[in-house]
PyMOL Python script that loads the backbone (N, CA, C, O; Angstrom):
from pymol import cmd

cmd.read_pdbstr("""\
ATOM      1  N   ALA A   1     168.003  88.924 101.336  1.00  0.00           N
ATOM      2  CA  ALA A   1     168.349  90.037 100.541  1.00  0.00           C
ATOM      3  C   ALA A   1     167.079  90.910 100.291  1.00  0.00           C
ATOM      4  O   ALA A   1     165.947  90.436 100.386  1.00  0.00           O
ATOM      5  N   ALA A   2     167.317  92.161  99.978  1.00  0.00           N
ATOM      6  CA  ALA A   2     166.174  93.093  99.760  1.00  0.00           C
ATOM      7  C   ALA A   2     166.447  93.950  98.571  1.00  0.00           C
ATOM      8  O   ALA A   2     167.591  94.135  98.157  1.00  0.00           O
ATOM      9  N   VAL A   3     165.386  94.471  98.028  1.00  0.00           N
ATOM     10  CA  VAL A   3     165.476  95.515  96.941  1.00  0.00           C
ATOM     11  C   VAL A   3     165.111  96.818  97.563  1.00  0.00           C
ATOM     12  O   VAL A   3     164.046  96.945  98.167  1.00  0.00           O
ATOM     13  N   ALA A   4     165.968  97.792  97.431  1.00  0.00           N
ATOM     14  CA  ALA A   4     165.701  99.175  97.959  1.00  0.00           C
ATOM     15  C   ALA A   4     165.137  99.940  96.782  1.00  0.00           C
ATOM     16  O   ALA A   4     165.734  99.963  95.705  1.00  0.00           O
ATOM     17  N   THR A   5     163.976 100.572  96.984  1.00  0.00           N
ATOM     18  CA  THR A   5     163.324 101.272  95.939  1.00  0.00           C
ATOM     19  C   THR A   5     162.476 102.451  96.439  1.00  0.00           C
ATOM     20  O   THR A   5     162.510 102.768  97.628  1.00  0.00           O
ATOM     21  N   GLY A   6     161.745 103.077  95.580  1.00  0.00           N
ATOM     22  CA  GLY A   6     160.912 104.226  96.021  1.00  0.00           C
ATOM     23  C   GLY A   6     159.923 104.515  94.931  1.00  0.00           C
ATOM     24  O   GLY A   6     159.478 103.611  94.222  1.00  0.00           O
ATOM     25  N   HIS A   7     159.577 105.779  94.794  1.00  0.00           N
ATOM     26  CA  HIS A   7     158.485 106.156  93.880  1.00  0.00           C
ATOM     27  C   HIS A   7     158.947 106.279  92.434  1.00  0.00           C
ATOM     28  O   HIS A   7     158.820 107.343  91.828  1.00  0.00           O
ATOM     29  N   TRP A   8     159.483 105.194  91.881  1.00  0.00           N
ATOM     30  CA  TRP A   8     159.975 105.185  90.495  1.00  0.00           C
ATOM     31  C   TRP A   8     158.834 105.508  89.532  1.00  0.00           C
ATOM     32  O   TRP A   8     157.759 104.917  89.634  1.00  0.00           O
ATOM     33  N   GLY A   9     159.045 106.417  88.619  1.00  0.00           N
ATOM     34  CA  GLY A   9     158.006 106.741  87.659  1.00  0.00           C
ATOM     35  C   GLY A   9     156.909 107.673  88.140  1.00  0.00           C
ATOM     36  O   GLY A   9     155.942 107.909  87.415  1.00  0.00           O
ATOM     37  N   CYS A  10     157.045 108.230  89.395  1.00  0.00           N
ATOM     38  CA  CYS A  10     155.971 108.970  89.937  1.00  0.00           C
ATOM     39  C   CYS A  10     156.285 110.490  89.978  1.00  0.00           C
ATOM     40  O   CYS A  10     155.418 111.270  90.372  1.00  0.00           O
ATOM     41  N   GLY A  11     157.423 110.897  89.607  1.00  0.00           N
ATOM     42  CA  GLY A  11     157.742 112.340  89.586  1.00  0.00           C
ATOM     43  C   GLY A  11     157.377 112.969  88.247  1.00  0.00           C
ATOM     44  O   GLY A  11     156.220 113.299  87.987  1.00  0.00           O
ATOM     45  N   ALA A  12     158.391 113.125  87.411  1.00  0.00           N
ATOM     46  CA  ALA A  12     158.175 113.775  86.088  1.00  0.00           C
ATOM     47  C   ALA A  12     157.139 113.033  85.249  1.00  0.00           C
ATOM     48  O   ALA A  12     156.467 113.620  84.401  1.00  0.00           O
ATOM     49  N   PHE A  13     157.022 111.696  85.510  1.00  0.00           N
ATOM     50  CA  PHE A  13     156.136 110.901  84.640  1.00  0.00           C
ATOM     51  C   PHE A  13     154.767 110.763  85.234  1.00  0.00           C
ATOM     52  O   PHE A  13     153.924 110.059  84.678  1.00  0.00           O
ATOM     53  N   LEU A  14     154.510 111.427  86.371  1.00  0.00           N
ATOM     54  CA  LEU A  14     153.159 111.536  86.951  1.00  0.00           C
ATOM     55  C   LEU A  14     152.503 110.203  87.285  1.00  0.00           C
ATOM     56  O   LEU A  14     151.277 110.098  87.263  1.00  0.00           O
ATOM     57  N   GLY A  15     153.292 109.193  87.591  1.00  0.00           N
ATOM     58  CA  GLY A  15     152.698 107.882  87.903  1.00  0.00           C
ATOM     59  C   GLY A  15     151.951 107.785  89.183  1.00  0.00           C
ATOM     60  O   GLY A  15     152.101 108.636  90.060  1.00  0.00           O
ATOM     61  N   ASN A  16     151.182 106.812  89.310  1.00  0.00           N
ATOM     62  CA  ASN A  16     150.410 106.588  90.568  1.00  0.00           C
ATOM     63  C   ASN A  16     151.318 105.909  91.591  1.00  0.00           C
ATOM     64  O   ASN A  16     151.763 104.784  91.364  1.00  0.00           O
ATOM     65  N   LYS A  17     151.603 106.578  92.726  1.00  0.00           N
ATOM     66  CA  LYS A  17     152.531 106.049  93.736  1.00  0.00           C
ATOM     67  C   LYS A  17     152.082 104.681  94.227  1.00  0.00           C
ATOM     68  O   LYS A  17     152.913 103.785  94.375  1.00  0.00           O
ATOM     69  N   GLU A  18     150.817 104.499  94.480  1.00  0.00           N
ATOM     70  CA  GLU A  18     150.334 103.270  95.037  1.00  0.00           C
ATOM     71  C   GLU A  18     150.491 102.087  94.050  1.00  0.00           C
ATOM     72  O   GLU A  18     150.906 100.987  94.418  1.00  0.00           O
ATOM     73  N   LEU A  19     150.145 102.366  92.808  1.00  0.00           N
ATOM     74  CA  LEU A  19     150.328 101.352  91.788  1.00  0.00           C
ATOM     75  C   LEU A  19     151.742 100.984  91.553  1.00  0.00           C
ATOM     76  O   LEU A  19     152.080  99.809  91.405  1.00  0.00           O
ATOM     77  N   LYS A  20     152.614 102.027  91.514  1.00  0.00           N
ATOM     78  CA  LYS A  20     154.055 101.730  91.269  1.00  0.00           C
ATOM     79  C   LYS A  20     154.650 100.935  92.457  1.00  0.00           C
ATOM     80  O   LYS A  20     155.506 100.072  92.268  1.00  0.00           O
ATOM     81  N   ALA A  21     154.179 101.243  93.681  1.00  0.00           N
ATOM     82  CA  ALA A  21     154.714 100.500  94.831  1.00  0.00           C
ATOM     83  C   ALA A  21     154.274  99.046  94.725  1.00  0.00           C
ATOM     84  O   ALA A  21     155.057  98.137  94.999  1.00  0.00           O
ATOM     85  N   LEU A  22     153.027  98.825  94.331  1.00  0.00           N
ATOM     86  CA  LEU A  22     152.517  97.424  94.171  1.00  0.00           C
ATOM     87  C   LEU A  22     153.281  96.720  93.073  1.00  0.00           C
ATOM     88  O   LEU A  22     153.671  95.566  93.251  1.00  0.00           O
ATOM     89  N   GLU A  23     153.518  97.386  91.914  1.00  0.00           N
ATOM     90  CA  GLU A  23     154.274  96.778  90.847  1.00  0.00           C
ATOM     91  C   GLU A  23     155.651  96.335  91.282  1.00  0.00           C
ATOM     92  O   GLU A  23     156.089  95.230  90.961  1.00  0.00           O
ATOM     93  N   GLN A  24     156.324  97.187  92.004  1.00  0.00           N
ATOM     94  CA  GLN A  24     157.695  96.856  92.433  1.00  0.00           C
ATOM     95  C   GLN A  24     157.659  95.795  93.440  1.00  0.00           C
ATOM     96  O   GLN A  24     158.529  94.924  93.421  1.00  0.00           O
ATOM     97  N   TRP A  25     156.686  95.790  94.360  1.00  0.00           N
ATOM     98  CA  TRP A  25     156.547  94.818  95.383  1.00  0.00           C
ATOM     99  C   TRP A  25     156.272  93.426  94.722  1.00  0.00           C
ATOM    100  O   TRP A  25     156.857  92.420  95.124  1.00  0.00           O
ATOM    101  N   MET A  26     155.400  93.395  93.734  1.00  0.00           N
ATOM    102  CA  MET A  26     155.095  92.105  93.073  1.00  0.00           C
ATOM    103  C   MET A  26     156.339  91.624  92.351  1.00  0.00           C
ATOM    104  O   MET A  26     156.627  90.429  92.426  1.00  0.00           O
ATOM    105  N   ALA A  27     157.100  92.463  91.656  1.00  0.00           N
ATOM    106  CA  ALA A  27     158.286  92.065  90.978  1.00  0.00           C
ATOM    107  C   ALA A  27     159.312  91.457  91.907  1.00  0.00           C
ATOM    108  O   ALA A  27     159.882  90.404  91.622  1.00  0.00           O
ATOM    109  N   ALA A  28     159.546  92.143  93.045  1.00  0.00           N
ATOM    110  CA  ALA A  28     160.498  91.666  94.009  1.00  0.00           C
ATOM    111  C   ALA A  28     160.045  90.358  94.626  1.00  0.00           C
ATOM    112  O   ALA A  28     160.846  89.446  94.833  1.00  0.00           O
ATOM    113  N   SER A  29     158.754  90.270  94.920  1.00  0.00           N
ATOM    114  CA  SER A  29     158.231  89.008  95.536  1.00  0.00           C
ATOM    115  C   SER A  29     158.338  87.840  94.560  1.00  0.00           C
ATOM    116  O   SER A  29     158.606  86.711  94.972  1.00  0.00           O
ATOM    117  N   ALA A  30     158.133  88.099  93.284  1.00  0.00           N
ATOM    118  CA  ALA A  30     158.170  87.041  92.305  1.00  0.00           C
ATOM    119  C   ALA A  30     159.620  86.527  92.251  1.00  0.00           C
ATOM    120  O   ALA A  30     159.838  85.372  91.886  1.00  0.00           O
ATOM    121  N   CYS A  31     160.582  87.332  92.596  1.00  0.00           N
ATOM    122  CA  CYS A  31     162.028  86.953  92.592  1.00  0.00           C
ATOM    123  C   CYS A  31     162.485  86.420  93.913  1.00  0.00           C
ATOM    124  O   CYS A  31     163.650  86.056  94.077  1.00  0.00           O
ATOM    125  N   GLY A  32     161.535  86.368  94.903  1.00  0.00           N
ATOM    126  CA  GLY A  32     161.918  85.934  96.269  1.00  0.00           C
ATOM    127  C   GLY A  32     162.634  86.965  97.070  1.00  0.00           C
ATOM    128  O   GLY A  32     163.368  86.611  97.993  1.00  0.00           O
ATOM    129  N   MET A  33     162.465  88.225  96.770  1.00  0.00           N
ATOM    130  CA  MET A  33     163.189  89.312  97.447  1.00  0.00           C
ATOM    131  C   MET A  33     162.238  90.125  98.339  1.00  0.00           C
ATOM    132  O   MET A  33     161.047  90.235  98.050  1.00  0.00           O
ATOM    133  N   ASN A  34     162.766  90.676  99.397  1.00  0.00           N
ATOM    134  CA  ASN A  34     162.010  91.603 100.207  1.00  0.00           C
ATOM    135  C   ASN A  34     162.145  92.970  99.646  1.00  0.00           C
ATOM    136  O   ASN A  34     163.037  93.206  98.831  1.00  0.00           O
ATOM    137  N   VAL A  35     161.287  93.910 100.045  1.00  0.00           N
ATOM    138  CA  VAL A  35     161.360  95.266  99.576  1.00  0.00           C
ATOM    139  C   VAL A  35     161.620  96.225 100.718  1.00  0.00           C
ATOM    140  O   VAL A  35     160.956  96.137 101.751  1.00  0.00           O
ATOM    141  N   VAL A  36     162.542  97.116 100.570  1.00  0.00           N
ATOM    142  CA  VAL A  36     162.714  98.317 101.407  1.00  0.00           C
ATOM    143  C   VAL A  36     162.240  99.519 100.563  1.00  0.00           C
ATOM    144  O   VAL A  36     162.930  99.970  99.648  1.00  0.00           O
ATOM    145  N   TYR A  37     161.054 100.014 100.899  1.00  0.00           N
ATOM    146  CA  TYR A  37     160.493 101.096 100.062  1.00  0.00           C
ATOM    147  C   TYR A  37     160.704 102.426 100.757  1.00  0.00           C
ATOM    148  O   TYR A  37     160.291 102.614 101.901  1.00  0.00           O
ATOM    149  N   THR A  38     161.344 103.339 100.065  1.00  0.00           N
ATOM    150  CA  THR A  38     161.645 104.664 100.596  1.00  0.00           C
ATOM    151  C   THR A  38     160.523 105.579 100.205  1.00  0.00           C
ATOM    152  O   THR A  38     160.251 105.740  99.015  1.00  0.00           O
ATOM    153  N   THR A  39     159.845 106.200 101.185  1.00  0.00           N
ATOM    154  CA  THR A  39     158.720 107.091 100.890  1.00  0.00           C
ATOM    155  C   THR A  39     159.117 108.561 100.848  1.00  0.00           C
ATOM    156  O   THR A  39     158.281 109.432 100.612  1.00  0.00           O
ATOM    157  N   PHE A  40     160.393 108.827 101.079  1.00  0.00           N
ATOM    158  CA  PHE A  40     160.945 110.172 101.021  1.00  0.00           C
ATOM    159  C   PHE A  40     160.192 111.109 102.035  1.00  0.00           C
ATOM    160  O   PHE A  40     159.871 112.256 101.723  1.00  0.00           O
ATOM    161  N   GLY A  41     159.943 110.588 103.200  1.00  0.00           N
ATOM    162  CA  GLY A  41     159.387 111.405 104.265  1.00  0.00           C
ATOM    163  C   GLY A  41     157.799 111.494 104.203  1.00  0.00           C
ATOM    164  O   GLY A  41     157.192 112.161 105.041  1.00  0.00           O
ATOM    165  N   ASP A  42     157.192 110.860 103.268  1.00  0.00           N
ATOM    166  CA  ASP A  42     155.691 110.865 103.152  1.00  0.00           C
ATOM    167  C   ASP A  42     155.137 109.891 104.135  1.00  0.00           C
ATOM    168  O   ASP A  42     154.911 108.727 103.806  1.00  0.00           O
ATOM    169  N   LYS A  43     154.911 110.355 105.361  1.00  0.00           N
ATOM    170  CA  LYS A  43     154.462 109.457 106.463  1.00  0.00           C
ATOM    171  C   LYS A  43     153.084 108.836 106.216  1.00  0.00           C
ATOM    172  O   LYS A  43     152.827 107.686 106.572  1.00  0.00           O
ATOM    173  N   ALA A  44     152.216 109.624 105.603  1.00  0.00           N
ATOM    174  CA  ALA A  44     150.877 109.060 105.327  1.00  0.00           C
ATOM    175  C   ALA A  44     150.938 107.908 104.321  1.00  0.00           C
ATOM    176  O   ALA A  44     150.252 106.897 104.469  1.00  0.00           O
ATOM    177  N   PHE A  45     151.806 108.092 103.259  1.00  0.00           N
ATOM    178  CA  PHE A  45     151.911 107.055 102.277  1.00  0.00           C
ATOM    179  C   PHE A  45     152.611 105.835 102.923  1.00  0.00           C
ATOM    180  O   PHE A  45     152.242 104.695 102.640  1.00  0.00           O
ATOM    181  N   ALA A  46     153.592 106.065 103.767  1.00  0.00           N
ATOM    182  CA  ALA A  46     154.291 104.950 104.440  1.00  0.00           C
ATOM    183  C   ALA A  46     153.277 104.165 105.345  1.00  0.00           C
ATOM    184  O   ALA A  46     153.269 102.934 105.355  1.00  0.00           O
ATOM    185  N   ASN A  47     152.463 104.889 106.069  1.00  0.00           N
ATOM    186  CA  ASN A  47     151.437 104.211 106.902  1.00  0.00           C
ATOM    187  C   ASN A  47     150.451 103.445 106.086  1.00  0.00           C
ATOM    188  O   ASN A  47     150.096 102.322 106.446  1.00  0.00           O
ATOM    189  N   ASN A  48     149.975 104.033 104.952  1.00  0.00           N
ATOM    190  CA  ASN A  48     149.087 103.321 104.058  1.00  0.00           C
ATOM    191  C   ASN A  48     149.661 102.097 103.460  1.00  0.00           C
ATOM    192  O   ASN A  48     148.991 101.073 103.330  1.00  0.00           O
ATOM    193  N   LEU A  49     150.953 102.199 103.078  1.00  0.00           N
ATOM    194  CA  LEU A  49     151.669 101.046 102.442  1.00  0.00           C
ATOM    195  C   LEU A  49     151.808  99.947 103.493  1.00  0.00           C
ATOM    196  O   LEU A  49     151.620  98.772 103.176  1.00  0.00           O
ATOM    197  N   ASN A  50     152.132 100.303 104.736  1.00  0.00           N
ATOM    198  CA  ASN A  50     152.235  99.258 105.774  1.00  0.00           C
ATOM    199  C   ASN A  50     150.930  98.611 106.072  1.00  0.00           C
ATOM    200  O   ASN A  50     150.864  97.404 106.305  1.00  0.00           O
ATOM    201  N   ASP A  51     149.885  99.397 106.069  1.00  0.00           N
ATOM    202  CA  ASP A  51     148.486  98.863 106.242  1.00  0.00           C
ATOM    203  C   ASP A  51     148.158  97.895 105.105  1.00  0.00           C
ATOM    204  O   ASP A  51     147.669  96.790 105.343  1.00  0.00           O
ATOM    205  N   LEU A  52     148.430  98.314 103.878  1.00  0.00           N
ATOM    206  CA  LEU A  52     148.242  97.472 102.720  1.00  0.00           C
ATOM    207  C   LEU A  52     149.017  96.173 102.794  1.00  0.00           C
ATOM    208  O   LEU A  52     148.486  95.116 102.456  1.00  0.00           O
ATOM    209  N   ALA A  53     150.253  96.235 103.227  1.00  0.00           N
ATOM    210  CA  ALA A  53     151.119  95.028 103.348  1.00  0.00           C
ATOM    211  C   ALA A  53     150.452  94.047 104.338  1.00  0.00           C
ATOM    212  O   ALA A  53     150.400  92.844 104.083  1.00  0.00           O
ATOM    213  N   ARG A  54     149.934  94.584 105.489  1.00  0.00           N
ATOM    214  CA  ARG A  54     149.263  93.682 106.440  1.00  0.00           C
ATOM    215  C   ARG A  54     148.011  93.062 105.827  1.00  0.00           C
ATOM    216  O   ARG A  54     147.744  91.876 106.022  1.00  0.00           O
ATOM    217  N   GLN A  55     147.235  93.870 105.078  1.00  0.00           N
ATOM    218  CA  GLN A  55     146.022  93.317 104.478  1.00  0.00           C
ATOM    219  C   GLN A  55     146.283  92.293 103.403  1.00  0.00           C
ATOM    220  O   GLN A  55     145.480  91.380 103.214  1.00  0.00           O
ATOM    221  N   LEU A  56     147.409  92.425 102.681  1.00  0.00           N
ATOM    222  CA  LEU A  56     147.731  91.517 101.630  1.00  0.00           C
ATOM    223  C   LEU A  56     148.564  90.373 102.024  1.00  0.00           C
ATOM    224  O   LEU A  56     148.998  89.610 101.160  1.00  0.00           O
ATOM    225  N   GLN A  57     148.822  90.201 103.299  1.00  0.00           N
ATOM    226  CA  GLN A  57     149.647  89.077 103.797  1.00  0.00           C
ATOM    227  C   GLN A  57     148.946  87.770 103.392  1.00  0.00           C
ATOM    228  O   GLN A  57     147.763  87.546 103.652  1.00  0.00           O
ATOM    229  N   GLY A  58     149.752  86.930 102.744  1.00  0.00           N
ATOM    230  CA  GLY A  58     149.218  85.640 102.253  1.00  0.00           C
ATOM    231  C   GLY A  58     148.595  85.628 100.867  1.00  0.00           C
ATOM    232  O   GLY A  58     148.248  84.563 100.356  1.00  0.00           O
ATOM    233  N   VAL A  59     148.442  86.838 100.227  1.00  0.00           N
ATOM    234  CA  VAL A  59     147.915  86.921  98.914  1.00  0.00           C
ATOM    235  C   VAL A  59     149.116  86.710  97.962  1.00  0.00           C
ATOM    236  O   VAL A  59     150.182  87.297  98.143  1.00  0.00           O
ATOM    237  N   THR A  60     148.910  85.876  96.974  1.00  0.00           N
ATOM    238  CA  THR A  60     149.998  85.533  96.020  1.00  0.00           C
ATOM    239  C   THR A  60     150.119  86.788  94.987  1.00  0.00           C
ATOM    240  O   THR A  60     149.221  87.613  94.819  1.00  0.00           O
ATOM    241  N   VAL A  61     151.336  86.793  94.349  1.00  0.00           N
ATOM    242  CA  VAL A  61     151.512  87.765  93.323  1.00  0.00           C
ATOM    243  C   VAL A  61     150.487  87.587  92.206  1.00  0.00           C
ATOM    244  O   VAL A  61     149.915  88.558  91.709  1.00  0.00           O
ATOM    245  N   ALA A  62     150.268  86.345  91.825  1.00  0.00           N
ATOM    246  CA  ALA A  62     149.279  86.046  90.743  1.00  0.00           C
ATOM    247  C   ALA A  62     147.927  86.569  91.027  1.00  0.00           C
ATOM    248  O   ALA A  62     147.260  87.132  90.159  1.00  0.00           O
ATOM    249  N   ARG A  63     147.505  86.378  92.280  1.00  0.00           N
ATOM    250  CA  ARG A  63     146.160  86.813  92.692  1.00  0.00           C
ATOM    251  C   ARG A  63     146.060  88.333  92.706  1.00  0.00           C
ATOM    252  O   ARG A  63     145.055  88.904  92.283  1.00  0.00           O
ATOM    253  N   LEU A  64     147.143  88.998  93.210  1.00  0.00           N
ATOM    254  CA  LEU A  64     147.124  90.467  93.223  1.00  0.00           C
ATOM    255  C   LEU A  64     147.213  91.007  91.796  1.00  0.00           C
ATOM    256  O   LEU A  64     146.548  91.994  91.481  1.00  0.00           O
ATOM    257  N   TRP A  65     147.975  90.418  90.964  1.00  0.00           N
ATOM    258  CA  TRP A  65     148.054  90.793  89.569  1.00  0.00           C
ATOM    259  C   TRP A  65     146.722  90.718  88.895  1.00  0.00           C
ATOM    260  O   TRP A  65     146.303  91.628  88.180  1.00  0.00           O
ATOM    261  N   SER A  66     146.051  89.589  89.144  1.00  0.00           N
ATOM    262  CA  SER A  66     144.715  89.363  88.576  1.00  0.00           C
ATOM    263  C   SER A  66     143.730  90.428  89.022  1.00  0.00           C
ATOM    264  O   SER A  66     142.940  90.929  88.222  1.00  0.00           O
ATOM    265  N   ALA A  67     143.781  90.783  90.340  1.00  0.00           N
ATOM    266  CA  ALA A  67     142.898  91.805  90.865  1.00  0.00           C
ATOM    267  C   ALA A  67     143.173  93.206  90.248  1.00  0.00           C
ATOM    268  O   ALA A  67     142.249  93.968  89.965  1.00  0.00           O
ATOM    269  N   LEU A  68     144.428  93.501  90.060  1.00  0.00           N
ATOM    270  CA  LEU A  68     144.853  94.785  89.429  1.00  0.00           C
ATOM    271  C   LEU A  68     144.381  94.788  87.976  1.00  0.00           C
ATOM    272  O   LEU A  68     143.844  95.786  87.496  1.00  0.00           O
ATOM    273  N   ALA A  69     144.580  93.682  87.286  1.00  0.00           N
ATOM    274  CA  ALA A  69     144.153  93.654  85.874  1.00  0.00           C
ATOM    275  C   ALA A  69     142.633  93.773  85.778  1.00  0.00           C
ATOM    276  O   ALA A  69     142.123  94.411  84.857  1.00  0.00           O
ATOM    277  N   SER A  70     141.905  93.167  86.719  1.00  0.00           N
ATOM    278  CA  SER A  70     140.477  93.328  86.736  1.00  0.00           C
ATOM    279  C   SER A  70     140.075  94.793  86.939  1.00  0.00           C
ATOM    280  O   SER A  70     139.156  95.292  86.290  1.00  0.00           O
ATOM    281  N   LEU A  71     140.762  95.453  87.827  1.00  0.00           N
ATOM    282  CA  LEU A  71     140.466  96.814  88.091  1.00  0.00           C
ATOM    283  C   LEU A  71     140.738  97.683  86.891  1.00  0.00           C
ATOM    284  O   LEU A  71     140.009  98.642  86.637  1.00  0.00           O
ATOM    285  N   ALA A  72     141.808  97.352  86.128  1.00  0.00           N
ATOM    286  CA  ALA A  72     142.124  98.065  84.935  1.00  0.00           C
ATOM    287  C   ALA A  72     141.031  97.982  83.881  1.00  0.00           C
ATOM    288  O   ALA A  72     140.752  98.947  83.169  1.00  0.00           O
ATOM    289  N   ARG A  73     140.392  96.750  83.794  1.00  0.00           N
ATOM    290  CA  ARG A  73     139.302  96.543  82.885  1.00  0.00           C
ATOM    291  C   ARG A  73     138.036  97.200  83.361  1.00  0.00           C
ATOM    292  O   ARG A  73     137.212  97.622  82.549  1.00  0.00           O
ATOM    293  N   HIS A  74     137.865  97.297  84.676  1.00  0.00           N
ATOM    294  CA  HIS A  74     136.642  97.861  85.293  1.00  0.00           C
ATOM    295  C   HIS A  74     137.062  98.918  86.370  1.00  0.00           C
ATOM    296  O   HIS A  74     136.968  98.670  87.572  1.00  0.00           O
ATOM    297  N   PRO A  75     137.499 100.031  85.914  1.00  0.00           N
ATOM    298  CA  PRO A  75     138.117 101.047  86.862  1.00  0.00           C
ATOM    299  C   PRO A  75     137.120 101.675  87.839  1.00  0.00           C
ATOM    300  O   PRO A  75     136.722 102.833  87.710  1.00  0.00           O
ATOM    301  N   SER A  76     136.746 100.874  88.796  1.00  0.00           N
ATOM    302  CA  SER A  76     135.863 101.391  89.825  1.00  0.00           C
ATOM    303  C   SER A  76     136.531 101.090  91.176  1.00  0.00           C
ATOM    304  O   SER A  76     136.904  99.942  91.414  1.00  0.00           O
ATOM    305  N   PRO A  77     136.694 102.069  92.060  1.00  0.00           N
ATOM    306  CA  PRO A  77     137.310 101.815  93.326  1.00  0.00           C
ATOM    307  C   PRO A  77     136.616 100.683  94.147  1.00  0.00           C
ATOM    308  O   PRO A  77     137.216  99.994  94.973  1.00  0.00           O
ATOM    309  N   ALA A  78     135.324 100.562  93.846  1.00  0.00           N
ATOM    310  CA  ALA A  78     134.612  99.492  94.582  1.00  0.00           C
ATOM    311  C   ALA A  78     134.974  98.106  94.104  1.00  0.00           C
ATOM    312  O   ALA A  78     134.665  97.127  94.783  1.00  0.00           O
ATOM    313  N   ALA A  79     135.627  97.986  92.943  1.00  0.00           N
ATOM    314  CA  ALA A  79     135.935  96.701  92.320  1.00  0.00           C
ATOM    315  C   ALA A  79     136.813  95.921  93.253  1.00  0.00           C
ATOM    316  O   ALA A  79     136.583  94.723  93.417  1.00  0.00           O
ATOM    317  N   LEU A  80     137.795  96.509  93.872  1.00  0.00           N
ATOM    318  CA  LEU A  80     138.722  95.804  94.765  1.00  0.00           C
ATOM    319  C   LEU A  80     138.168  95.494  96.165  1.00  0.00           C
ATOM    320  O   LEU A  80     138.726  94.722  96.945  1.00  0.00           O
ATOM    321  N   ARG A  81     137.030  96.152  96.425  1.00  0.00           N
ATOM    322  CA  ARG A  81     136.423  95.897  97.743  1.00  0.00           C
ATOM    323  C   ARG A  81     135.427  94.715  97.719  1.00  0.00           C
ATOM    324  O   ARG A  81     134.885  94.322  98.752  1.00  0.00           O
ATOM    325  N   GLN A  82     135.205  94.167  96.518  1.00  0.00           N
ATOM    326  CA  GLN A  82     134.262  93.092  96.335  1.00  0.00           C
ATOM    327  C   GLN A  82     134.850  91.791  96.998  1.00  0.00           C
ATOM    328  O   GLN A  82     136.051  91.542  96.888  1.00  0.00           O
ATOM    329  N   PRO A  83     134.022  90.990  97.663  1.00  0.00           N
ATOM    330  CA  PRO A  83     134.519  89.774  98.271  1.00  0.00           C
ATOM    331  C   PRO A  83     135.265  88.959  97.268  1.00  0.00           C
ATOM    332  O   PRO A  83     134.789  88.776  96.148  1.00  0.00           O
ATOM    333  N   GLY A  84     136.445  88.451  97.636  1.00  0.00           N
ATOM    334  CA  GLY A  84     137.313  87.629  96.794  1.00  0.00           C
ATOM    335  C   GLY A  84     138.090  88.344  95.721  1.00  0.00           C
ATOM    336  O   GLY A  84     138.758  87.714  94.900  1.00  0.00           O
ATOM    337  N   ALA A  85     138.003  89.710  95.725  1.00  0.00           N
ATOM    338  CA  ALA A  85     138.748  90.480  94.694  1.00  0.00           C
ATOM    339  C   ALA A  85     140.228  90.280  94.868  1.00  0.00           C
ATOM    340  O   ALA A  85     140.948  90.179  93.875  1.00  0.00           O
ATOM    341  N   VAL A  86     140.693  90.220  96.044  1.00  0.00           N
ATOM    342  CA  VAL A  86     142.105  90.018  96.350  1.00  0.00           C
ATOM    343  C   VAL A  86     142.275  88.931  97.380  1.00  0.00           C
ATOM    344  O   VAL A  86     143.401  88.618  97.767  1.00  0.00           O
TER     345      VAL A  86
END
""", "prot")
cmd.dss("prot")
cmd.show_as("cartoon", "prot")
cmd.util.cbc("prot")
cmd.orient("prot")
């Protein structure tokens, strides 16, 4: 089974598409579900999301959540590039 979703919270609420995609992906994964993410024709975002999915293969939800929480405490783009961050 899969969850079909998209850029929830990214329109009128000005949310971060990348973060919202990761949040939904983590929630679905924690429930043992796959995700079908609709990018509404945004091919660059779709390619980036596919690249991210490949890079995160084998990373647990807990580990990704921890990395995102660390980034929130130390908001530097370099924070997630550190060895062992994710």
